[in-house]
Every structure is written in structure tokens, then in C-alpha cells.
mmJSON file of the N, C-alpha and C atoms, coordinates in Angstrom:
{"data_MODEL":{"atom_site":{
"group_PDB":["ATOM","ATOM","ATOM","ATOM","ATOM","ATOM","ATOM","ATOM","ATOM","ATOM","ATOM","ATOM","ATOM","ATOM","ATOM","ATOM","ATOM","ATOM","ATOM","ATOM","ATOM","ATOM","ATOM","ATOM","ATOM","ATOM","ATOM","ATOM","ATOM","ATOM","ATOM","ATOM","ATOM","ATOM","ATOM","ATOM","ATOM","ATOM","ATOM","ATOM","ATOM","ATOM","ATOM","ATOM","ATOM","ATOM","ATOM","ATOM","ATOM","ATOM","ATOM","ATOM","ATOM","ATOM","ATOM","ATOM","ATOM","ATOM","ATOM","ATOM","ATOM","ATOM","ATOM","ATOM","ATOM","ATOM","ATOM","ATOM","ATOM","ATOM","ATOM","ATOM","ATOM","ATOM","ATOM","ATOM","ATOM","ATOM","ATOM","ATOM","ATOM","ATOM","ATOM","ATOM","ATOM","ATOM","ATOM","ATOM","ATOM","ATOM","ATOM","ATOM","ATOM","ATOM","ATOM","ATOM","ATOM","ATOM","ATOM","ATOM","ATOM","ATOM","ATOM","ATOM","ATOM","ATOM","ATOM","ATOM","ATOM","ATOM","ATOM","ATOM","ATOM","ATOM","ATOM","ATOM","ATOM","ATOM","ATOM","ATOM","ATOM","ATOM","ATOM","ATOM","ATOM","ATOM","ATOM","ATOM","ATOM","ATOM","ATOM","ATOM","ATOM","ATOM","ATOM","ATOM","ATOM","ATOM","ATOM","ATOM","ATOM","ATOM","ATOM","ATOM","ATOM","ATOM","ATOM","ATOM","ATOM","ATOM","ATOM","ATOM","ATOM","ATOM","ATOM","ATOM","ATOM","ATOM","ATOM","ATOM","ATOM","ATOM","ATOM","ATOM","ATOM","ATOM","ATOM","ATOM","ATOM","ATOM","ATOM","ATOM","ATOM","ATOM","ATOM","ATOM","ATOM","ATOM","ATOM","ATOM","ATOM","ATOM","ATOM","ATOM","ATOM","ATOM","ATOM","ATOM","ATOM","ATOM","ATOM","ATOM","ATOM","ATOM","ATOM","ATOM","ATOM","ATOM","ATOM","ATOM","ATOM","ATOM","ATOM","ATOM","ATOM","ATOM","ATOM","ATOM","ATOM","ATOM","ATOM","ATOM","ATOM","ATOM","ATOM","ATOM","ATOM","ATOM","ATOM","ATOM","ATOM","ATOM","ATOM","ATOM","ATOM","ATOM","ATOM","ATOM","ATOM","ATOM","ATOM","ATOM","ATOM","ATOM"],
"id":[1,2,3,4,5,6,7,8,9,10,11,12,13,14,15,16,17,18,19,20,21,22,23,24,25,26,27,28,29,30,31,32,33,34,35,36,37,38,39,40,41,42,43,44,45,46,47,48,49,50,51,52,53,54,55,56,57,58,59,60,61,62,63,64,65,66,67,68,69,70,71,72,73,74,75,76,77,78,79,80,81,82,83,84,85,86,87,88,89,90,91,92,93,94,95,96,97,98,99,100,101,102,103,104,105,106,107,108,109,110,111,112,113,114,115,116,117,118,119,120,121,122,123,124,125,126,127,128,129,130,131,132,133,134,135,136,137,138,139,140,141,142,143,144,145,146,147,148,149,150,151,152,153,154,155,156,157,158,159,160,161,162,163,164,165,166,167,168,169,170,171,172,173,174,175,176,177,178,179,180,181,182,183,184,185,186,187,188,189,190,191,192,193,194,195,196,197,198,199,200,201,202,203,204,205,206,207,208,209,210,211,212,213,214,215,216,217,218,219,220,221,222,223,224,225,226,227,228,229,230,231,232,233,234],
"type_symbol":["N","C","C","N","C","C","N","C","C","N","C","C","N","C","C","N","C","C","N","C","C","N","C","C","N","C","C","N","C","C","N","C","C","N","C","C","N","C","C","N","C","C","N","C","C","N","C","C","N","C","C","N","C","C","N","C","C","N","C","C","N","C","C","N","C","C","N","C","C","N","C","C","N","C","C","N","C","C","N","C","C","N","C","C","N","C","C","N","C","C","N","C","C","N","C","C","N","C","C","N","C","C","N","C","C","N","C","C","N","C","C","N","C","C","N","C","C","N","C","C","N","C","C","N","C","C","N","C","C","N","C","C","N","C","C","N","C","C","N","C","C","N","C","C","N","C","C","N","C","C","N","C","C","N","C","C","N","C","C","N","C","C","N","C","C","N","C","C","N","C","C","N","C","C","N","C","C","N","C","C","N","C","C","N","C","C","N","C","C","N","C","C","N","C","C","N","C","C","N","C","C","N","C","C","N","C","C","N","C","C","N","C","C","N","C","C","N","C","C","N","C","C","N","C","C","N","C","C","N","C","C","N","C","C"],
"label_atom_id":["N","CA","C","N","CA","C","N","CA","C","N","CA","C","N","CA","C","N","CA","C","N","CA","C","N","CA","C","N","CA","C","N","CA","C","N","CA","C","N","CA","C","N","CA","C","N","CA","C","N","CA","C","N","CA","C","N","CA","C","N","CA","C","N","CA","C","N","CA","C","N","CA","C","N","CA","C","N","CA","C","N","CA","C","N","CA","C","N","CA","C","N","CA","C","N","CA","C","N","CA","C","N","CA","C","N","CA","C","N","CA","C","N","CA","C","N","CA","C","N","CA","C","N","CA","C","N","CA","C","N","CA","C","N","CA","C","N","CA","C","N","CA","C","N","CA","C","N","CA","C","N","CA","C","N","CA","C","N","CA","C","N","CA","C","N","CA","C","N","CA","C","N","CA","C","N","CA","C","N","CA","C","N","CA","C","N","CA","C","N","CA","C","N","CA","C","N","CA","C","N","CA","C","N","CA","C","N","CA","C","N","CA","C","N","CA","C","N","CA","C","N","CA","C","N","CA","C","N","CA","C","N","CA","C","N","CA","C","N","CA","C","N","CA","C","N","CA","C","N","CA","C","N","CA","C","N","CA","C","N","CA","C","N","CA","C","N","CA","C","N","CA","C"],
"label_alt_id":[null,null,null,null,null,null,null,null,null,null,null,null,null,null,null,null,null,null,null,null,null,null,null,null,null,null,null,null,null,null,null,null,null,null,null,null,null,null,null,null,null,null,null,null,null,null,null,null,null,null,null,null,null,null,null,null,null,null,null,null,null,null,null,null,null,null,null,null,null,null,null,null,null,null,null,null,null,null,null,null,null,null,null,null,null,null,null,null,null,null,null,null,null,null,null,null,null,null,null,null,null,null,null,null,null,null,null,null,null,null,null,null,null,null,null,null,null,null,null,null,null,null,null,null,null,null,null,null,null,null,null,null,null,null,null,null,null,null,null,null,null,null,null,null,null,null,null,null,null,null,null,null,null,null,null,null,null,null,null,null,null,null,null,null,null,null,null,null,null,null,null,null,null,null,null,null,null,null,null,null,null,null,null,null,null,null,null,null,null,null,null,null,null,null,null,null,null,null,null,null,null,null,null,null,null,null,null,null,null,null,null,null,null,null,null,null,null,null,null,null,null,null,null,null,null,null,null,null,null,null,null,null,null,null],
"label_comp_id":["UNK","UNK","UNK","UNK","UNK","UNK","UNK","UNK","UNK","UNK","UNK","UNK","UNK","UNK","UNK","UNK","UNK","UNK","UNK","UNK","UNK","UNK","UNK","UNK","UNK","UNK","UNK","UNK","UNK","UNK","UNK","UNK","UNK","UNK","UNK","UNK","UNK","UNK","UNK","UNK","UNK","UNK","UNK","UNK","UNK","UNK","UNK","UNK","UNK","UNK","UNK","UNK","UNK","UNK","UNK","UNK","UNK","UNK","UNK","UNK","UNK","UNK","UNK","UNK","UNK","UNK","UNK","UNK","UNK","UNK","UNK","UNK","UNK","UNK","UNK","UNK","UNK","UNK","UNK","UNK","UNK","UNK","UNK","UNK","UNK","UNK","UNK","UNK","UNK","UNK","UNK","UNK","UNK","UNK","UNK","UNK","UNK","UNK","UNK","UNK","UNK","UNK","UNK","UNK","UNK","UNK","UNK","UNK","UNK","UNK","UNK","UNK","UNK","UNK","UNK","UNK","UNK","UNK","UNK","UNK","UNK","UNK","UNK","UNK","UNK","UNK","UNK","UNK","UNK","UNK","UNK","UNK","UNK","UNK","UNK","UNK","UNK","UNK","UNK","UNK","UNK","UNK","UNK","UNK","UNK","UNK","UNK","UNK","UNK","UNK","UNK","UNK","UNK","UNK","UNK","UNK","UNK","UNK","UNK","UNK","UNK","UNK","UNK","UNK","UNK","UNK","UNK","UNK","UNK","UNK","UNK","UNK","UNK","UNK","UNK","UNK","UNK","UNK","UNK","UNK","UNK","UNK","UNK","UNK","UNK","UNK","UNK","UNK","UNK","UNK","UNK","UNK","UNK","UNK","UNK","UNK","UNK","UNK","UNK","UNK","UNK","UNK","UNK","UNK","UNK","UNK","UNK","UNK","UNK","UNK","UNK","UNK","UNK","UNK","UNK","UNK","UNK","UNK","UNK","UNK","UNK","UNK","UNK","UNK","UNK","UNK","UNK","UNK","UNK","UNK","UNK","UNK","UNK","UNK"],
"label_asym_id":["A","A","A","A","A","A","A","A","A","A","A","A","A","A","A","A","A","A","A","A","A","A","A","A","A","A","A","A","A","A","A","A","A","A","A","A","A","A","A","A","A","A","A","A","A","A","A","A","A","A","A","A","A","A","A","A","A","A","A","A","A","A","A","A","A","A","A","A","A","A","A","A","A","A","A","A","A","A","A","A","A","A","A","A","A","A","A","A","A","A","A","A","A","A","A","A","A","A","A","A","A","A","A","A","A","A","A","A","A","A","A","A","A","A","A","A","A","A","A","A","A","A","A","A","A","A","A","A","A","A","A","A","A","A","A","A","A","A","A","A","A","A","A","A","A","A","A","A","A","A","A","A","A","A","A","A","A","A","A","A","A","A","A","A","A","A","A","A","A","A","A","A","A","A","A","A","A","A","A","A","A","A","A","A","A","A","A","A","A","A","A","A","A","A","A","A","A","A","A","A","A","A","A","A","A","A","A","A","A","A","A","A","A","A","A","A","A","A","A","A","A","A","A","A","A","A","A","A","A","A","A","A","A","A"],
"label_entity_id":["1","1","1","1","1","1","1","1","1","1","1","1","1","1","1","1","1","1","1","1","1","1","1","1","1","1","1","1","1","1","1","1","1","1","1","1","1","1","1","1","1","1","1","1","1","1","1","1","1","1","1","1","1","1","1","1","1","1","1","1","1","1","1","1","1","1","1","1","1","1","1","1","1","1","1","1","1","1","1","1","1","1","1","1","1","1","1","1","1","1","1","1","1","1","1","1","1","1","1","1","1","1","1","1","1","1","1","1","1","1","1","1","1","1","1","1","1","1","1","1","1","1","1","1","1","1","1","1","1","1","1","1","1","1","1","1","1","1","1","1","1","1","1","1","1","1","1","1","1","1","1","1","1","1","1","1","1","1","1","1","1","1","1","1","1","1","1","1","1","1","1","1","1","1","1","1","1","1","1","1","1","1","1","1","1","1","1","1","1","1","1","1","1","1","1","1","1","1","1","1","1","1","1","1","1","1","1","1","1","1","1","1","1","1","1","1","1","1","1","1","1","1","1","1","1","1","1","1","1","1","1","1","1","1"],
"label_seq_id":[1,1,1,2,2,2,3,3,3,4,4,4,5,5,5,6,6,6,7,7,7,8,8,8,9,9,9,10,10,10,11,11,11,12,12,12,13,13,13,14,14,14,15,15,15,16,16,16,17,17,17,18,18,18,19,19,19,20,20,20,21,21,21,22,22,22,23,23,23,24,24,24,25,25,25,26,26,26,27,27,27,28,28,28,29,29,29,30,30,30,31,31,31,32,32,32,33,33,33,34,34,34,35,35,35,36,36,36,37,37,37,38,38,38,39,39,39,40,40,40,41,41,41,42,42,42,43,43,43,44,44,44,45,45,45,46,46,46,47,47,47,48,48,48,49,49,49,50,50,50,51,51,51,52,52,52,53,53,53,54,54,54,55,55,55,56,56,56,57,57,57,58,58,58,59,59,59,60,60,60,61,61,61,62,62,62,63,63,63,64,64,64,65,65,65,66,66,66,67,67,67,68,68,68,69,69,69,70,70,70,71,71,71,72,72,72,73,73,73,74,74,74,75,75,75,76,76,76,77,77,77,78,78,78],
"pdbx_PDB_ins_code":[null,null,null,null,null,null,null,null,null,null,null,null,null,null,null,null,null,null,null,null,null,null,null,null,null,null,null,null,null,null,null,null,null,null,null,null,null,null,null,null,null,null,null,null,null,null,null,null,null,null,null,null,null,null,null,null,null,null,null,null,null,null,null,null,null,null,null,null,null,null,null,null,null,null,null,null,null,null,null,null,null,null,null,null,null,null,null,null,null,null,null,null,null,null,null,null,null,null,null,null,null,null,null,null,null,null,null,null,null,null,null,null,null,null,null,null,null,null,null,null,null,null,null,null,null,null,null,null,null,null,null,null,null,null,null,null,null,null,null,null,null,null,null,null,null,null,null,null,null,null,null,null,null,null,null,null,null,null,null,null,null,null,null,null,null,null,null,null,null,null,null,null,null,null,null,null,null,null,null,null,null,null,null,null,null,null,null,null,null,null,null,null,null,null,null,null,null,null,null,null,null,null,null,null,null,null,null,null,null,null,null,null,null,null,null,null,null,null,null,null,null,null,null,null,null,null,null,null,null,null,null,null,null,null],
"Cartn_x":[1.011,0.298,1.185,0.715,1.658,0.636,1.932,1.438,0.447,-0.116,-1.619,-2.392,-2.498,-3.453,-3.894,-2.973,-3.416,-3.219,-3.569,-3.694,-5.228,-5.702,-6.968,-7.936,-7.294,-8.005,-7.859,-7.048,-7.526,-8.135,-8.148,-9.787,-11.009,-10.441,-12.207,-12.327,-11.987,-11.771,-12.575,-11.716,-12.221,-13.452,-13.841,-14.897,-16.177,-15.776,-17.312,-16.807,-16.242,-16.627,-16.774,-16.284,-17.179,-19.053,-19.029,-20.474,-21.39,-20.392,-21.058,-21.396,-20.784,-20.155,-21.926,-21.402,-22.493,-24.226,-24.447,-25.715,-25.291,-24.708,-25.717,-25.864,-25.128,-25.486,-26.696,-27.247,-28.497,-29.488,-29.438,-30.24,-30.701,-29.17,-29.606,-30.274,-30.282,-31.336,-32.385,-32.359,-34.291,-34.529,-33.554,-34.628,-34.683,-34.176,-33.455,-34.831,-35.098,-35.916,-37.688,-37.854,-38.934,-38.987,-38.177,-38.538,-39.005,-38.615,-38.801,-40.565,-40.199,-41.373,-42.974,-42.752,-43.116,-43.112,-42.183,-42.7,-43.378,-43.358,-43.692,-45.083,-45.965,-47.316,-48.185,-47.486,-47.536,-47.261,-47.01,-47.323,-48.523,-48.927,-49.388,-51.09,-50.725,-52.706,-53.049,-51.792,-51.614,-51.906,-51.866,-51.789,-52.927,-53.539,-55.298,-54.743,-56.188,-55.996,-55.416,-54.361,-53.989,-53.04,-52.13,-51.193,-50.342,-48.98,-47.648,-46.317,-45.73,-44.422,-43.547,-41.751,-41.664,-39.672,-39.855,-38.143,-37.325,-36.887,-34.619,-34.062,-32.948,-32.71,-30.648,-30.631,-29.005,-28.4,-29.174,-28.564,-29.133,-29.39,-29.804,-31.43,-31.289,-33.501,-33.786,-35.086,-36.454,-38.211,-38.642,-39.567,-40.661,-42.168,-43.343,-44.672,-44.638,-46.2,-47.278,-48.025,-49.724,-50.368,-51.027,-52.369,-53.767,-54.239,-55.231,-56.48,-57.728,-58.039,-59.257,-59.296,-60.324,-60.662,-61.937,-62.513,-61.963,-61.952,-60.83,-61.446,-61.228,-61.097,-61.888,-61.722,-62.46,-61.254,-60.593,-60.284,-58.456,-58.805,-58.074,-58.102,-56.608,-56.102,-55.442,-56.276,-56.243,-55.23],
"Cartn_y":[-1.293,0.187,1.341,2.053,3.638,4.577,5.615,5.927,6.772,7.093,8.734,6.329,6.155,4.612,4.809,4.788,5.292,6.446,7.748,8.14,8.77,8.457,7.921,7.092,5.99,5.043,5.497,6.092,6.376,8.133,8.651,9.927,9.554,8.305,8.219,7.797,6.603,5.556,6.658,8.058,9.029,9.895,9.746,10.436,9.876,7.934,7.401,7.423,7.737,7.724,9.144,9.883,11.557,11.502,11.233,10.596,9.223,8.48,7.809,8.593,9.701,10.025,11.353,11.922,12.804,12.402,10.192,10.457,9.881,9.592,9.084,10.332,11.646,12.711,12.886,12.712,13.511,12.023,11.427,10.131,10.93,10.854,10.501,12.574,13.197,15.024,14.197,13.57,13.674,13.15,12.007,10.555,11.941,12.867,13.98,14.824,15.528,16.283,15.486,13.944,13.443,13.529,12.635,12.765,14.117,15.521,16.642,16.649,16.253,16.88,15.615,14.761,13.909,14.771,14.586,15.453,16.847,17.941,18.711,18.368,17.848,16.956,16.537,15.279,15.173,16.154,17.003,19.088,19.409,19.117,20.231,19.802,17.917,17.252,17.802,18.564,18.243,19.086,19.674,21.182,22.304,23.046,23.346,24.47,24.589,26.007,27.009,27.581,29.578,28.987,28.051,28.074,28.248,28.351,29.115,28.171,28.134,26.97,28.132,28.634,29.952,28.886,27.874,27.608,27.27,27.609,27.779,27.367,26.736,25.062,26.006,24.722,25.152,25.125,25.878,26.062,27.824,28.604,29.336,29.748,29.311,29.402,29.209,29.493,30.246,29.2,28.653,28.12,28.345,28.976,29.595,28.86,28.437,26.896,27.966,28.051,28.768,28.001,26.7,25.916,26.48,26.149,26.505,25.747,25.071,24.353,24.846,26.204,26.034,24.495,25.435,24.492,24.076,23.063,23.111,23.48,24.577,24.544,23.378,24.335,23.249,22.553,20.838,21.07,20.739,21.654,21.372,19.727,19.36,17.883,17.822,17.088,16.71,16.093],
"Cartn_z":[0.073,0.259,0.116,-0.841,-0.474,0.021,0.628,1.454,0.408,-0.222,-0.833,-0.547,-0.939,-0.79,0.805,1.878,3.409,3.666,3.542,3.143,3.162,2.11,1.575,2.96,3.065,3.516,4.91,6.057,7.427,7.303,6.259,6.512,6.026,5.103,5.264,6.703,7.007,8.559,8.847,9.081,9.993,9.637,8.657,7.777,8.398,7.716,8.968,10.123,10.951,12.366,12.473,12.768,12.365,11.892,10.926,10.149,11.506,11.906,13.013,14.052,14.395,15.549,15.735,14.529,14.733,14.166,13.716,13.053,15.277,16.015,16.966,18.181,17.823,18.628,18.617,16.944,16.474,17.542,16.999,18.11,19.273,20.05,21.188,21.298,21.217,21.794,20.577,20.014,19.27,20.651,21.033,22.903,23.66,24.057,25.082,24.608,23.269,23.127,23.205,22.604,22.655,24.435,24.969,26.849,27.17,27.4,27.516,26.964,25.834,25.324,25.778,26.66,27.414,28.648,29.37,30.83,30.611,28.993,29.549,29.241,28.196,28.155,29.986,30.63,31.736,32.302,32.494,33.111,32.996,31.979,31.291,31.649,32.102,31.854,33.423,34.143,35.415,36.646,35.55,36.376,36.095,37.399,36.902,35.974,35.218,33.817,34.479,33.754,34.341,34.544,35.087,35.349,34.206,35.07,33.956,34.859,33.124,33.963,33.056,33.736,33.089,33.133,31.868,32.294,31.654,32.163,31.94,31.415,30.25,30.459,29.968,29.975,30.502,29.655,28.57,26.599,26.582,27.878,27.434,26.828,26.39,26.041,27.0,26.872,27.926,27.577,27.874,27.704,28.552,28.581,28.819,28.017,28.992,29.034,30.0,29.044,29.924,29.529,30.868,30.142,30.373,29.235,29.131,28.407,29.266,28.649,28.23,27.322,26.059,25.341,24.766,24.128,22.777,21.842,20.383,19.59,19.092,17.863,16.783,15.35,14.984,13.939,13.595,13.037,14.093,15.264,15.9,16.717,16.452,17.295,18.752,19.952,20.787,20.846],
"occupancy":[1.0,1.0,1.0,1.0,1.0,1.0,1.0,1.0,1.0,1.0,1.0,1.0,1.0,1.0,1.0,1.0,1.0,1.0,1.0,1.0,1.0,1.0,1.0,1.0,1.0,1.0,1.0,1.0,1.0,1.0,1.0,1.0,1.0,1.0,1.0,1.0,1.0,1.0,1.0,1.0,1.0,1.0,1.0,1.0,1.0,1.0,1.0,1.0,1.0,1.0,1.0,1.0,1.0,1.0,1.0,1.0,1.0,1.0,1.0,1.0,1.0,1.0,1.0,1.0,1.0,1.0,1.0,1.0,1.0,1.0,1.0,1.0,1.0,1.0,1.0,1.0,1.0,1.0,1.0,1.0,1.0,1.0,1.0,1.0,1.0,1.0,1.0,1.0,1.0,1.0,1.0,1.0,1.0,1.0,1.0,1.0,1.0,1.0,1.0,1.0,1.0,1.0,1.0,1.0,1.0,1.0,1.0,1.0,1.0,1.0,1.0,1.0,1.0,1.0,1.0,1.0,1.0,1.0,1.0,1.0,1.0,1.0,1.0,1.0,1.0,1.0,1.0,1.0,1.0,1.0,1.0,1.0,1.0,1.0,1.0,1.0,1.0,1.0,1.0,1.0,1.0,1.0,1.0,1.0,1.0,1.0,1.0,1.0,1.0,1.0,1.0,1.0,1.0,1.0,1.0,1.0,1.0,1.0,1.0,1.0,1.0,1.0,1.0,1.0,1.0,1.0,1.0,1.0,1.0,1.0,1.0,1.0,1.0,1.0,1.0,1.0,1.0,1.0,1.0,1.0,1.0,1.0,1.0,1.0,1.0,1.0,1.0,1.0,1.0,1.0,1.0,1.0,1.0,1.0,1.0,1.0,1.0,1.0,1.0,1.0,1.0,1.0,1.0,1.0,1.0,1.0,1.0,1.0,1.0,1.0,1.0,1.0,1.0,1.0,1.0,1.0,1.0,1.0,1.0,1.0,1.0,1.0,1.0,1.0,1.0,1.0,1.0,1.0,1.0,1.0,1.0,1.0,1.0,1.0],
"B_iso_or_equiv":[0.0,0.0,0.0,0.0,0.0,0.0,0.0,0.0,0.0,0.0,0.0,0.0,0.0,0.0,0.0,0.0,0.0,0.0,0.0,0.0,0.0,0.0,0.0,0.0,0.0,0.0,0.0,0.0,0.0,0.0,0.0,0.0,0.0,0.0,0.0,0.0,0.0,0.0,0.0,0.0,0.0,0.0,0.0,0.0,0.0,0.0,0.0,0.0,0.0,0.0,0.0,0.0,0.0,0.0,0.0,0.0,0.0,0.0,0.0,0.0,0.0,0.0,0.0,0.0,0.0,0.0,0.0,0.0,0.0,0.0,0.0,0.0,0.0,0.0,0.0,0.0,0.0,0.0,0.0,0.0,0.0,0.0,0.0,0.0,0.0,0.0,0.0,0.0,0.0,0.0,0.0,0.0,0.0,0.0,0.0,0.0,0.0,0.0,0.0,0.0,0.0,0.0,0.0,0.0,0.0,0.0,0.0,0.0,0.0,0.0,0.0,0.0,0.0,0.0,0.0,0.0,0.0,0.0,0.0,0.0,0.0,0.0,0.0,0.0,0.0,0.0,0.0,0.0,0.0,0.0,0.0,0.0,0.0,0.0,0.0,0.0,0.0,0.0,0.0,0.0,0.0,0.0,0.0,0.0,0.0,0.0,0.0,0.0,0.0,0.0,0.0,0.0,0.0,0.0,0.0,0.0,0.0,0.0,0.0,0.0,0.0,0.0,0.0,0.0,0.0,0.0,0.0,0.0,0.0,0.0,0.0,0.0,0.0,0.0,0.0,0.0,0.0,0.0,0.0,0.0,0.0,0.0,0.0,0.0,0.0,0.0,0.0,0.0,0.0,0.0,0.0,0.0,0.0,0.0,0.0,0.0,0.0,0.0,0.0,0.0,0.0,0.0,0.0,0.0,0.0,0.0,0.0,0.0,0.0,0.0,0.0,0.0,0.0,0.0,0.0,0.0,0.0,0.0,0.0,0.0,0.0,0.0,0.0,0.0,0.0,0.0,0.0,0.0,0.0,0.0,0.0,0.0,0.0,0.0],
"pdbx_formal_charge":[null,null,null,null,null,null,null,null,null,null,null,null,null,null,null,null,null,null,null,null,null,null,null,null,null,null,null,null,null,null,null,null,null,null,null,null,null,null,null,null,null,null,null,null,null,null,null,null,null,null,null,null,null,null,null,null,null,null,null,null,null,null,null,null,null,null,null,null,null,null,null,null,null,null,null,null,null,null,null,null,null,null,null,null,null,null,null,null,null,null,null,null,null,null,null,null,null,null,null,null,null,null,null,null,null,null,null,null,null,null,null,null,null,null,null,null,null,null,null,null,null,null,null,null,null,null,null,null,null,null,null,null,null,null,null,null,null,null,null,null,null,null,null,null,null,null,null,null,null,null,null,null,null,null,null,null,null,null,null,null,null,null,null,null,null,null,null,null,null,null,null,null,null,null,null,null,null,null,null,null,null,null,null,null,null,null,null,null,null,null,null,null,null,null,null,null,null,null,null,null,null,null,null,null,null,null,null,null,null,null,null,null,null,null,null,null,null,null,null,null,null,null,null,null,null,null,null,null,null,null,null,null,null,null],
"auth_seq_id":[1,1,1,2,2,2,3,3,3,4,4,4,5,5,5,6,6,6,7,7,7,8,8,8,9,9,9,10,10,10,11,11,11,12,12,12,13,13,13,14,14,14,15,15,15,16,16,16,17,17,17,18,18,18,19,19,19,20,20,20,21,21,21,22,22,22,23,23,23,24,24,24,25,25,25,26,26,26,27,27,27,28,28,28,29,29,29,30,30,30,31,31,31,32,32,32,33,33,33,34,34,34,35,35,35,36,36,36,37,37,37,38,38,38,39,39,39,40,40,40,41,41,41,42,42,42,43,43,43,44,44,44,45,45,45,46,46,46,47,47,47,48,48,48,49,49,49,50,50,50,51,51,51,52,52,52,53,53,53,54,54,54,55,55,55,56,56,56,57,57,57,58,58,58,59,59,59,60,60,60,61,61,61,62,62,62,63,63,63,64,64,64,65,65,65,66,66,66,67,67,67,68,68,68,69,69,69,70,70,70,71,71,71,72,72,72,73,73,73,74,74,74,75,75,75,76,76,76,77,77,77,78,78,78],
"auth_comp_id":["UNK","UNK","UNK","UNK","UNK","UNK","UNK","UNK","UNK","UNK","UNK","UNK","UNK","UNK","UNK","UNK","UNK","UNK","UNK","UNK","UNK","UNK","UNK","UNK","UNK","UNK","UNK","UNK","UNK","UNK","UNK","UNK","UNK","UNK","UNK","UNK","UNK","UNK","UNK","UNK","UNK","UNK","UNK","UNK","UNK","UNK","UNK","UNK","UNK","UNK","UNK","UNK","UNK","UNK","UNK","UNK","UNK","UNK","UNK","UNK","UNK","UNK","UNK","UNK","UNK","UNK","UNK","UNK","UNK","UNK","UNK","UNK","UNK","UNK","UNK","UNK","UNK","UNK","UNK","UNK","UNK","UNK","UNK","UNK","UNK","UNK","UNK","UNK","UNK","UNK","UNK","UNK","UNK","UNK","UNK","UNK","UNK","UNK","UNK","UNK","UNK","UNK","UNK","UNK","UNK","UNK","UNK","UNK","UNK","UNK","UNK","UNK","UNK","UNK","UNK","UNK","UNK","UNK","UNK","UNK","UNK","UNK","UNK","UNK","UNK","UNK","UNK","UNK","UNK","UNK","UNK","UNK","UNK","UNK","UNK","UNK","UNK","UNK","UNK","UNK","UNK","UNK","UNK","UNK","UNK","UNK","UNK","UNK","UNK","UNK","UNK","UNK","UNK","UNK","UNK","UNK","UNK","UNK","UNK","UNK","UNK","UNK","UNK","UNK","UNK","UNK","UNK","UNK","UNK","UNK","UNK","UNK","UNK","UNK","UNK","UNK","UNK","UNK","UNK","UNK","UNK","UNK","UNK","UNK","UNK","UNK","UNK","UNK","UNK","UNK","UNK","UNK","UNK","UNK","UNK","UNK","UNK","UNK","UNK","UNK","UNK","UNK","UNK","UNK","UNK","UNK","UNK","UNK","UNK","UNK","UNK","UNK","UNK","UNK","UNK","UNK","UNK","UNK","UNK","UNK","UNK","UNK","UNK","UNK","UNK","UNK","UNK","UNK","UNK","UNK","UNK","UNK","UNK","UNK"],
"auth_asym_id":["A","A","A","A","A","A","A","A","A","A","A","A","A","A","A","A","A","A","A","A","A","A","A","A","A","A","A","A","A","A","A","A","A","A","A","A","A","A","A","A","A","A","A","A","A","A","A","A","A","A","A","A","A","A","A","A","A","A","A","A","A","A","A","A","A","A","A","A","A","A","A","A","A","A","A","A","A","A","A","A","A","A","A","A","A","A","A","A","A","A","A","A","A","A","A","A","A","A","A","A","A","A","A","A","A","A","A","A","A","A","A","A","A","A","A","A","A","A","A","A","A","A","A","A","A","A","A","A","A","A","A","A","A","A","A","A","A","A","A","A","A","A","A","A","A","A","A","A","A","A","A","A","A","A","A","A","A","A","A","A","A","A","A","A","A","A","A","A","A","A","A","A","A","A","A","A","A","A","A","A","A","A","A","A","A","A","A","A","A","A","A","A","A","A","A","A","A","A","A","A","A","A","A","A","A","A","A","A","A","A","A","A","A","A","A","A","A","A","A","A","A","A","A","A","A","A","A","A","A","A","A","A","A","A"],
"auth_atom_id":["N","CA","C","N","CA","C","N","CA","C","N","CA","C","N","CA","C","N","CA","C","N","CA","C","N","CA","C","N","CA","C","N","CA","C","N","CA","C","N","CA","C","N","CA","C","N","CA","C","N","CA","C","N","CA","C","N","CA","C","N","CA","C","N","CA","C","N","CA","C","N","CA","C","N","CA","C","N","CA","C","N","CA","C","N","CA","C","N","CA","C","N","CA","C","N","CA","C","N","CA","C","N","CA","C","N","CA","C","N","CA","C","N","CA","C","N","CA","C","N","CA","C","N","CA","C","N","CA","C","N","CA","C","N","CA","C","N","CA","C","N","CA","C","N","CA","C","N","CA","C","N","CA","C","N","CA","C","N","CA","C","N","CA","C","N","CA","C","N","CA","C","N","CA","C","N","CA","C","N","CA","C","N","CA","C","N","CA","C","N","CA","C","N","CA","C","N","CA","C","N","CA","C","N","CA","C","N","CA","C","N","CA","C","N","CA","C","N","CA","C","N","CA","C","N","CA","C","N","CA","C","N","CA","C","N","CA","C","N","CA","C","N","CA","C","N","CA","C","N","CA","C","N","CA","C","N","CA","C","N","CA","C","N","CA","C","N","CA","C","N","CA","C"],
"pdbx_PDB_model_num":[1,1,1,1,1,1,1,1,1,1,1,1,1,1,1,1,1,1,1,1,1,1,1,1,1,1,1,1,1,1,1,1,1,1,1,1,1,1,1,1,1,1,1,1,1,1,1,1,1,1,1,1,1,1,1,1,1,1,1,1,1,1,1,1,1,1,1,1,1,1,1,1,1,1,1,1,1,1,1,1,1,1,1,1,1,1,1,1,1,1,1,1,1,1,1,1,1,1,1,1,1,1,1,1,1,1,1,1,1,1,1,1,1,1,1,1,1,1,1,1,1,1,1,1,1,1,1,1,1,1,1,1,1,1,1,1,1,1,1,1,1,1,1,1,1,1,1,1,1,1,1,1,1,1,1,1,1,1,1,1,1,1,1,1,1,1,1,1,1,1,1,1,1,1,1,1,1,1,1,1,1,1,1,1,1,1,1,1,1,1,1,1,1,1,1,1,1,1,1,1,1,1,1,1,1,1,1,1,1,1,1,1,1,1,1,1,1,1,1,1,1,1,1,1,1,1,1,1,1,1,1,1,1,1]
}}}
């Protein structure tokens, strides 16, 4: 194997490992977001109407949730 073939092989392997790492990270993030969604839905279902949640996250984003149980409009999916 020439040095050029070796370099291409190593870079190809690193590229595949980078793609695998990115894919795993995206799957983990999707899982975390799904779990957070389930958490928020559970809280919204248990809190009384008019309750408000203001959540600050470690990444600096904020989420404000106001529980309003007014009747759904036509076409809304509950």
C-alpha cells in the first residue's frame, strides 16, 4: 500500500467515524427532545387551568407554558 492509499484510507475511516458520531449525537438529541415533550405534556395535563411554567434551560433558552383548557376549535387535534 502506498502512502497516498494509506492517507485516503485513514481519512475515509475518520470520515466514517465522524458521520457515525454525528448520527449517534442526533439520535441522542432526538431522544432527549421526545422525553422533554412527554414531560411537558404530563405537566400540562396535571396542572390546573391558568397555571404558568417558565423554564430556563442550561443552553440559555427559555420555555414559557401557559395552561389554557379552552374548548378546541374545529380542526384542532388534541
